[in-house]
VEXDREN-2710 file (C-alpha; in Angstrom, 1 decimal):
% VEXDREN-2710
k/r/px/py/pz
1/UNK/-0.1/-0.1/-0.2
2/UNK/2.9/2.3/1.0
3/UNK/4.4/1.6/-2.5
4/UNK/1.4/2.6/-4.1
5/UNK/0.9/5.6/-2.5
6/UNK/4.8/6.5/-3.3
7/UNK/4.0/5.4/-7.0
8/UNK/0.8/8.0/-7.2
9/UNK/2.8/10.6/-5.9
10/UNK/5.7/10.5/-8.6
11/UNK/3.1/10.2/-11.2
12/UNK/1.4/13.1/-10.0
13/UNK/4.7/15.2/-9.8
14/UNK/5.6/13.8/-13.1
15/UNK/2.3/15.4/-14.7
16/UNK/2.7/18.6/-13.0
17/UNK/6.4/18.7/-14.3
18/UNK/5.4/17.9/-17.7
19/UNK/2.5/20.5/-17.7
20/UNK/5.2/23.2/-16.5
21/UNK/7.6/22.1/-19.3
22/UNK/4.7/22.4/-21.9
23/UNK/3.8/25.9/-20.6
24/UNK/7.5/27.0/-20.7
25/UNK/7.5/25.6/-24.2
26/UNK/4.4/27.3/-25.3
27/UNK/5.4/30.6/-24.2
28/UNK/9.1/30.2/-25.4
29/UNK/8.7/32.6/-28.6
30/UNK/10.1/29.9/-30.8
31/UNK/6.5/29.3/-32.8
32/UNK/5.6/32.0/-35.2
33/UNK/3.0/32.6/-37.9
34/UNK/4.3/34.2/-40.9
35/UNK/3.2/35.9/-44.5
36/UNK/5.2/38.5/-46.5
37/UNK/2.4/41.1/-46.7
38/UNK/0.8/42.2/-43.4
39/UNK/-0.7/45.4/-44.6
40/UNK/-2.4/45.8/-47.8
41/UNK/-4.9/48.4/-49.6
42/UNK/-8.0/47.3/-51.5
43/UNK/-11.3/48.7/-52.7
44/UNK/-14.8/47.7/-51.5
45/UNK/-15.6/44.3/-52.6
46/UNK/-12.1/42.8/-52.9
47/UNK/-10.9/39.5/-52.0
48/UNK/-7.7/39.3/-50.2
49/UNK/-5.8/35.9/-50.3
50/UNK/-2.8/35.1/-48.0
51/UNK/-0.2/32.3/-47.4
52/UNK/0.3/31.9/-43.8
53/UNK/3.3/29.8/-42.7
54/UNK/3.1/28.0/-39.3
55/UNK/6.8/27.7/-38.5
56/UNK/7.7/25.4/-35.5
57/UNK/11.5/26.3/-34.4
58/UNK/11.4/23.7/-31.4
59/UNK/12.5/20.0/-31.7
60/UNK/8.9/19.0/-30.2
61/UNK/5.6/18.9/-32.3
62/UNK/3.0/21.4/-31.5
63/UNK/-0.7/20.8/-32.0
64/UNK/-2.7/23.9/-31.4
65/UNK/-6.0/25.6/-32.5
66/UNK/-5.9/28.3/-34.8
67/UNK/-8.2/31.0/-35.6
68/UNK/-8.8/34.4/-37.0
69/UNK/-10.0/37.0/-34.3
70/UNK/-11.0/40.8/-34.3
71/UNK/-12.5/40.5/-37.7
72/UNK/-15.1/42.7/-38.4
73/UNK/-18.7/40.7/-38.2
74/UNK/-19.7/41.5/-42.0
75/UNK/-16.5/40.4/-43.1
76/UNK/-16.2/36.5/-44.5
77/UNK/-13.1/34.5/-44.3
78/UNK/-12.1/30.9/-44.8
79/UNK/-8.8/29.1/-43.4
80/UNK/-8.2/26.0/-45.7
81/UNK/-5.2/23.2/-46.4
82/UNK/-5.5/20.7/-49.2
83/UNK/-9.1/22.1/-50.1
84/UNK/-10.2/21.6/-46.1
85/UNK/-11.4/24.0/-43.5
86/UNK/-8.9/24.1/-40.8
87/UNK/-9.4/24.9/-37.1
88/UNK/-6.4/23.2/-35.6
89/UNK/-3.0/22.2/-36.9
90/UNK/-0.1/20.0/-36.0
91/UNK/3.5/21.0/-36.9
92/UNK/6.7/18.5/-36.5
93/UNK/9.8/20.2/-34.6
94/UNK/11.7/22.3/-37.3
95/UNK/9.1/22.0/-39.9
96/UNK/6.5/24.5/-41.1
97/UNK/2.7/23.9/-42.3
98/UNK/1.1/26.5/-44.8
99/UNK/-2.3/27.6/-44.7
100/UNK/-4.2/29.6/-46.9
101/UNK/-6.4/32.4/-45.5
102/UNK/-9.0/34.1/-47.9
103/UNK/-11.0/37.3/-46.5
104/UNK/-13.7/38.8/-48.4
105/UNK/-13.9/42.5/-48.0
106/UNK/-17.9/43.5/-48.3
107/UNK/-18.9/46.1/-50.8
108/UNK/-20.7/48.1/-48.2
109/UNK/-17.5/49.3/-45.9
110/UNK/-16.6/52.5/-44.5
111/UNK/-13.3/53.8/-45.6
112/UNK/-10.3/52.8/-43.2
113/UNK/-7.7/50.4/-41.8
114/UNK/-9.0/47.1/-40.3
115/UNK/-6.8/45.1/-38.2
116/UNK/-7.4/41.6/-37.3
117/UNK/-5.2/38.6/-36.0
118/UNK/-4.1/35.2/-37.0
119/UNK/-3.9/33.3/-33.6
120/UNK/-2.4/29.8/-33.0
121/UNK/-3.6/29.0/-29.5
122/UNK/-1.8/31.1/-26.9
123/UNK/1.7/30.5/-28.5
124/UNK/1.7/32.9/-31.4
125/UNK/-0.2/35.6/-33.1
126/UNK/0.3/37.7/-36.2
127/UNK/-1.4/41.1/-36.8
128/UNK/-3.0/41.5/-40.4
129/UNK/-4.1/45.0/-41.7
130/UNK/-6.5/45.8/-44.5
131/UNK/-6.7/49.2/-45.8
132/UNK/-10.0/50.0/-47.6
133/UNK/-9.1/53.1/-49.9
134/UNK/-12.5/54.1/-50.4
135/UNK/-16.1/54.0/-48.8
136/UNK/-18.0/51.4/-50.9
137/UNK/-21.3/49.6/-51.5
138/UNK/-23.0/47.3/-53.8
139/UNK/-24.6/50.3/-55.6
140/UNK/-24.5/51.9/-59.1
141/UNK/-25.0/55.6/-59.7
142/UNK/-26.6/57.0/-63.0
143/UNK/-25.9/60.9/-63.2
144/UNK/-26.4/63.7/-65.6
145/UNK/-25.3/67.2/-65.2
146/UNK/-28.3/68.7/-67.4
147/UNK/-31.4/66.7/-66.7
148/UNK/-33.9/69.4/-68.0
149/UNK/-33.9/70.7/-71.6
150/UNK/-36.4/72.9/-73.4
151/UNK/-37.5/72.9/-77.2
152/UNK/-39.8/72.4/-79.6
153/UNK/-41.6/69.0/-81.1
154/UNK/-38.9/69.3/-83.8
155/UNK/-36.0/69.4/-81.6
156/UNK/-33.8/66.6/-80.5
157/UNK/-32.9/66.4/-76.7
158/UNK/-29.3/65.0/-76.3
159/UNK/-28.6/64.1/-72.7
160/UNK/-24.9/63.0/-71.7
161/UNK/-24.9/60.6/-68.7
162/UNK/-22.4/58.9/-66.7
163/UNK/-23.1/55.3/-65.5
164/UNK/-20.7/54.3/-62.2
165/UNK/-20.3/50.9/-61.1
166/UNK/-19.8/51.4/-57.3
167/UNK/-19.0/47.7/-56.6
168/UNK/-15.8/45.7/-56.7
169/UNK/-16.9/43.8/-59.5
170/UNK/-17.5/44.0/-63.3
171/UNK/-21.1/44.5/-64.0
172/UNK/-23.2/43.9/-67.2
173/UNK/-25.8/46.5/-67.5
174/UNK/-29.1/46.3/-69.4
175/UNK/-30.1/50.0/-70.3
176/UNK/-33.8/50.9/-70.5
177/UNK/-35.9/53.6/-70.9
178/UNK/-39.7/54.4/-70.5
179/UNK/-40.7/57.3/-72.7
180/UNK/-44.4/58.4/-73.2
181/UNK/-46.3/57.1/-75.9
182/UNK/-45.1/58.1/-79.0
183/UNK/-41.9/59.3/-77.7
184/UNK/-38.5/57.6/-79.0
185/UNK/-35.3/57.3/-77.1
186/UNK/-31.8/56.1/-78.6
187/UNK/-29.5/55.0/-76.1
188/UNK/-25.8/55.2/-77.0
189/UNK/-23.1/53.8/-74.6
190/UNK/-19.7/55.2/-75.8
191/UNK/-21.1/56.8/-79.0
192/UNK/-22.8/53.3/-80.2
193/UNK/-26.0/52.6/-80.3
194/UNK/-26.8/49.5/-77.7
195/UNK/-29.3/48.2/-75.3
196/UNK/-26.4/46.9/-72.7
197/UNK/-23.0/47.9/-71.6
198/UNK/-20.1/46.7/-69.4
199/UNK/-18.6/48.5/-66.7
200/UNK/-15.6/47.7/-64.6
201/UNK/-15.3/47.5/-60.8
202/UNK/-15.2/51.1/-59.6
203/UNK/-15.3/52.1/-63.2
204/UNK/-17.5/54.5/-65.4
205/UNK/-19.1/54.4/-68.6
206/UNK/-20.5/57.5/-70.7
207/UNK/-24.1/57.2/-72.1
208/UNK/-25.9/59.5/-74.6
209/UNK/-29.6/59.4/-74.3
210/UNK/-31.2/61.2/-77.6
211/UNK/-34.9/61.8/-77.1
212/UNK/-37.5/62.8/-80.0
213/UNK/-41.0/64.1/-79.4
214/UNK/-43.8/63.2/-81.5
215/UNK/-44.7/65.8/-84.1
216/UNK/-48.3/66.5/-82.7
217/UNK/-47.0/66.6/-78.9
218/UNK/-48.8/69.3/-76.7
219/UNK/-46.9/72.1/-75.0
220/UNK/-45.7/70.9/-71.6
221/UNK/-43.4/69.2/-69.3
222/UNK/-42.6/65.5/-69.8
223/UNK/-40.5/63.0/-67.6
224/UNK/-38.4/60.2/-69.0
225/UNK/-37.3/57.5/-66.7
226/UNK/-34.0/55.7/-67.5
227/UNK/-32.4/52.5/-65.7
228/UNK/-29.4/50.6/-65.8
229/UNK/-29.9/47.4/-64.5
230/UNK/-27.5/44.1/-63.6
231/UNK/-27.8/41.1/-61.9
232/UNK/-26.7/42.7/-58.6
233/UNK/-27.3/46.4/-58.7
234/UNK/-29.0/49.0/-60.6
235/UNK/-29.1/52.6/-61.1
236/UNK/-32.0/55.0/-62.3
237/UNK/-32.8/58.7/-63.0
238/UNK/-35.5/60.8/-64.6
239/UNK/-34.8/63.1/-67.7
240/UNK/-37.1/65.8/-68.2
241/UNK/-38.1/67.7/-71.4
242/UNK/-40.1/70.5/-71.7
243/UNK/-41.9/71.0/-74.9
244/UNK/-42.4/75.1/-75.7
245/UNK/-44.7/74.3/-78.6
246/UNK/-44.4/74.4/-82.6
247/UNK/-44.0/77.6/-84.3
248/UNK/-45.9/77.0/-87.6
249/UNK/-48.4/78.7/-89.9
250/UNK/-50.0/78.7/-93.4
251/UNK/-50.3/81.7/-95.8
252/UNK/-52.7/81.8/-98.7
253/UNK/-55.7/83.2/-100.3
254/UNK/-59.2/82.0/-98.7
255/UNK/-60.1/80.1/-102.0
256/UNK/-56.5/79.0/-102.6
257/UNK/-56.5/80.8/-106.0
258/UNK/-53.0/82.5/-106.6
259/UNK/-53.5/84.2/-110.0
260/UNK/-55.4/87.1/-111.2
261/UNK/-55.7/89.4/-114.4
262/UNK/-55.1/93.2/-114.4
263/UNK/-54.7/96.0/-117.0
264/UNK/-51.3/97.9/-117.2
265/UNK/-51.3/100.7/-114.5
266/UNK/-54.5/99.3/-112.7
267/UNK/-54.3/97.7/-109.3
268/UNK/-55.7/94.6/-107.7
269/UNK/-56.9/94.0/-104.1
270/UNK/-55.8/90.4/-102.9
271/UNK/-57.5/88.8/-99.7
272/UNK/-54.6/87.0/-98.0
273/UNK/-55.2/84.5/-94.9
274/UNK/-52.4/84.0/-92.2
275/UNK/-53.2/81.2/-89.9
276/UNK/-51.3/79.8/-86.8
277/UNK/-51.2/76.0/-87.4
278/UNK/-48.4/75.4/-84.5
279/UNK/-49.2/75.3/-80.8
280/UNK/-47.6/78.3/-79.6
281/UNK/-48.7/81.9/-80.1
282/UNK/-47.0/83.7/-83.1
283/UNK/-46.1/87.4/-82.4
284/UNK/-45.1/90.2/-84.7
285/UNK/-45.7/88.6/-88.1
286/UNK/-44.4/91.0/-90.6
287/UNK/-45.9/90.9/-94.4
288/UNK/-43.4/92.1/-97.2
289/UNK/-43.4/91.6/-101.1
290/UNK/-40.9/91.2/-103.9
291/UNK/-42.4/92.7/-107.1
292/UNK/-41.5/93.2/-110.6
293/UNK/-39.9/96.4/-111.5
294/UNK/-42.0/99.7/-111.4
295/UNK/-44.7/97.5/-109.6
296/UNK/-46.4/98.6/-106.4
297/UNK/-47.4/96.5/-103.4
298/UNK/-49.1/97.6/-100.1
299/UNK/-50.8/96.2/-97.3
300/UNK/-53.7/97.5/-95.1
301/UNK/-52.0/95.9/-92.1
302/UNK/-48.2/95.2/-92.7
303/UNK/-47.7/93.7/-89.3
304/UNK/-49.8/91.4/-87.0
305/UNK/-49.2/91.9/-83.3
306/UNK/-50.2/88.3/-82.1
307/UNK/-51.9/85.3/-83.4
308/UNK/-53.2/82.7/-80.9
309/UNK/-52.7/78.6/-82.0
310/UNK/-55.7/77.8/-84.6
311/UNK/-56.6/81.4/-85.2
312/UNK/-56.6/83.3/-88.5
313/UNK/-55.8/86.8/-89.4
314/UNK/-57.0/88.4/-92.7
315/UNK/-54.6/91.0/-94.7
316/UNK/-55.2/92.7/-97.8
317/UNK/-52.5/93.6/-100.4
318/UNK/-53.0/95.8/-103.3
319/UNK/-50.9/95.1/-106.2
320/UNK/-50.6/98.0/-109.0
321/UNK/-49.1/97.1/-112.3
322/UNK/-46.7/99.1/-114.1
323/UNK/-48.5/101.4/-116.6
324/UNK/-46.1/100.4/-119.3
325/UNK/-46.2/97.1/-118.6
326/UNK/-46.8/94.9/-121.7
327/UNK/-49.1/92.0/-121.9
328/UNK/-48.0/88.8/-120.1
329/UNK/-47.6/87.1/-116.7
330/UNK/-45.8/88.6/-113.9
331/UNK/-45.2/87.1/-110.3
332/UNK/-45.2/88.8/-107.0
333/UNK/-43.7/87.0/-104.3
334/UNK/-45.6/87.7/-100.8
335/UNK/-44.0/86.6/-97.4
336/UNK/-45.2/86.5/-93.7
337/UNK/-42.7/86.0/-91.2
338/UNK/-41.8/85.9/-87.6
339/UNK/-38.5/85.0/-85.6
340/UNK/-39.7/81.6/-85.5
341/UNK/-41.6/80.7/-88.8
342/UNK/-42.2/82.2/-92.0
343/UNK/-44.3/81.4/-95.3
344/UNK/-44.3/82.7/-98.6
345/UNK/-46.6/82.6/-101.7
346/UNK/-46.1/83.3/-105.3
347/UNK/-48.8/85.4/-106.7
348/UNK/-49.1/85.3/-110.7
349/UNK/-50.5/88.6/-112.4
350/UNK/-51.6/88.3/-116.2
351/UNK/-51.4/92.1/-117.6
352/UNK/-54.1/92.7/-120.3
353/UNK/-54.1/95.2/-122.8
354/UNK/-56.2/98.3/-121.6
355/UNK/-59.6/98.6/-123.4
356/UNK/-58.9/102.1/-124.8
357/UNK/-56.0/100.8/-126.5
358/UNK/-58.2/98.2/-128.3
359/UNK/-60.7/100.5/-129.3
360/UNK/-57.7/102.6/-130.9
361/UNK/-56.5/99.6/-132.6
362/UNK/-59.9/98.7/-134.0
363/UNK/-60.6/102.5/-135.3
364/UNK/-56.9/102.5/-136.8
365/UNK/-57.9/99.1/-138.9
366/UNK/-61.2/100.6/-139.8
367/UNK/-59.6/103.7/-141.2
368/UNK/-57.1/101.7/-143.1
369/UNK/-59.8/99.9/-144.6
370/UNK/-61.8/102.8/-145.4
371/UNK/-58.7/104.6/-146.9
372/UNK/-57.9/101.5/-149.1
373/UNK/-61.6/101.3/-150.6
374/UNK/-61.5/105.0/-151.4
375/UNK/-58.4/104.7/-153.3
376/UNK/-59.6/101.8/-155.2
377/UNK/-62.8/103.5/-155.9
378/UNK/-60.9/107.0/-157.1
379/UNK/-58.2/105.3/-159.1
380/UNK/-60.2/102.3/-160.2
381/UNK/-62.3/104.2/-162.5
382/UNK/-59.6/105.3/-164.6
END
């Protein structure tokens, strides 16, 4: 019994001595974790890969838990070797083991430095720092310096936008627009018409939107939503077009007849109708004429102050022919003009021989016939 008691004492002392030796060994500083790059700078959404060497400079084998501590909660990591996830590692004396550590930096992260630790039990620890160079997200951004344009229905509205991929991976975007019915939108990424485009991580792409309104569009403000959509992110904005209205008019006579007859030296009063066929009020409509030499053209109202859409205004032009005009056709060009629109018409005048001249001609002919008859009668008797 006494010998058994002594044996137990010796065993207990041996175990305690072994544990003390293990503790002394565990803190002897001869085991280390090594990687050549302990501080790196990356953008949001990046993946950082480390090669971690567990180096045992002692003669004894170590077998310790290994983990990554102090890493932000939203970050993901894997620690592997030979394709397996590793939680504990054994290293022979004077040997090393290599592990692979992969850190996924999230898209949504603040700019700054993040330090975490690779720990081998309580015997070795290696601080690692990742510097995130910019604030990031899983967002995209579609911007345009000039989102509002103004013009008529005949205008082409060209918007130059920038699509920014704020993620850390390359994105393939589908490009879409939702114009009002009857409108058209042409989309050109980098000056080439397309319905999709690719943007590098944290990159940008220039996109042109050319918008055309229908010809019968009413004056007003119109909004055109545009989108860029990928599998994991999207961006959108709203473009605005202000239609000020169309400036158009017609100019003719009430019957549409653009010809008349006149005697040289006489005048002709012509009724003209100006109609506002656009969607915006016309102001300061001026009338003018281009006439044959020595002819005269006058207007009872040479200027129409304003004319509302759909309304008409009647103006009378008096055309006076040159008194020496020979018979024939003469053209007078009459123009109605504003700063936004103009119309002209060509009015044809046929000049006739005056009635008096006709009677004089007849009298001369009759006198000639009478004279010839007299001469025949007088000299014929001889």
